[in-house]
C-alpha positions in Angstrom: 0.0 0.0 0.0 1.4 3.4 -0.9 1.8 5.9 1.9 -0.8 8.2 0.4 -3.3 5.3 0.4 -2.5 4.4 4.0 -3.1 8.0 5.1 -6.4 8.1 3.2 -7.6 4.8 4.7 -6.6 6.1 8.2 -8.7 9.3 7.6 -11.7 7.4 6.3 -11.7 5.2 9.4 -11.4 8.3 11.7 -14.2 9.9 9.7 -16.5 6.9 9.9 -15.9 6.7 13.7 -16.6 10.4 14.0 -19.9 10.0 12.1 -21.0 7.1 14.3 -20.3 9.1 17.5 -22.4 11.9 16.0 -25.4 9.5 15.6 -25.0 8.7 11.9 -25.3 5.2 10.6 -22.5 4.3 8.1 -24.0 2.1 5.4 -21.3 2.0 2.8 -17.6 2.7 2.4 -15.5 3.1 -0.7 -18.4 2.6 -3.1 -17.1 2.6 -6.7 -18.7 2.9 -10.1 -17.4 3.8 -13.6 -17.3 7.6 -12.8 -15.5 7.5 -9.4 -15.7 6.6 -5.8 -17.7 7.7 -2.7 -15.7 7.5 0.5 -18.6 7.1 2.9 -22.4 6.8 2.6 -24.2 7.3 5.9 -27.7 8.1 7.1 -28.4 11.1 9.2 -32.0 10.3 10.2 -33.8 9.8 6.9 -31.2 11.8 4.9 -28.6 10.0 2.8 -25.2 11.7 3.4 -22.4 11.2 1.0 -19.1 12.1 2.7 -15.9 13.2 0.9 -13.0 12.6 3.3 -9.7 14.5 2.9 -6.8 13.6 5.1 -3.6 15.6 5.7 -0.6 14.6 7.7 0.5 18.3 7.7 -0.8 21.6 6.5 2.0 22.3 4.0 -0.4 21.8 1.2 -3.4 23.5 3.0 -6.3 22.0 4.8 -8.1 19.0 3.5 -11.1 21.4 2.9 -9.0 23.3 0.4 -8.8 20.3 -1.8 -12.6 20.1 -2.3 -13.2 22.4 -5.3 -16.6 23.2 -6.9 -15.7 20.6 -9.6 -15.1 18.0 -7.0 -18.4 18.7 -5.3 -20.2 18.5 -8.6 -18.7 15.1 -9.2 -19.8 14.0 -5.7 -23.4 15.0 -6.5 -23.2 12.9 -9.8 -21.8 10.0 -7.8 -24.4 10.4 -5.1 -27.2 10.3 -7.6 -25.7 7.2 -9.1 -25.5 5.6 -5.7 -29.1 6.5 -4.9 -30.3 4.9 -8.1 -28.2 1.7 -7.5 -29.5 1.4 -3.9 -33.1 1.9 -4.9 -33.3 5.2 -3.0 -33.7 7.6 -5.9 -36.3 9.6 -3.9 -34.3 10.0 -0.7 -33.2 13.3 0.7 -29.5 13.8 -0.1 -26.7 15.9 1.4 -23.0 16.1 0.6 -20.7 16.5 3.6 -16.9 17.0 3.7 -14.8 15.8 6.5 -11.2 16.9 6.8 -8.9 14.9 9.0 -5.7 16.5 10.0 -3.1 14.1 11.6 -1.1 15.7 14.4 1.7 13.3 15.1 0.9 11.2 18.1 -2.0 13.5 19.2 -5.7 12.9 18.4 -6.5 14.0 14.9 -8.3 17.2 14.3 -11.6 16.7 12.5 -13.5 19.4 10.6 -17.0 18.3 9.5 -18.8 20.5 7.0 -22.4 19.5 6.7 -24.1 20.5 3.4 -21.0 21.5 1.6 -21.6 23.8 -1.4 
């Protein structure tokens, strides 16, 4: 596994645990189709939440939030619609969240959760 992939997997695990502590139900991780991948699909009550997770081991390249461009969000919406169709939930209420996980050495990671990213 490449270092970048290991950092990403770490961040996705931290994000999934964060969501569960916040009362979400994680229903899918690393869902893929021909147009891309969704990191986490969760339920926040009746709302389907597609989460994009960005993990950084330092802030030299900016926050993980900085990596989520309008184009990236548009792609997440396309992926989310594809997931909803494949899961038989085309009529479900949908939200896109972004979770930035910043590793801080041996300290607890800093988590920034943006609900309803736009």
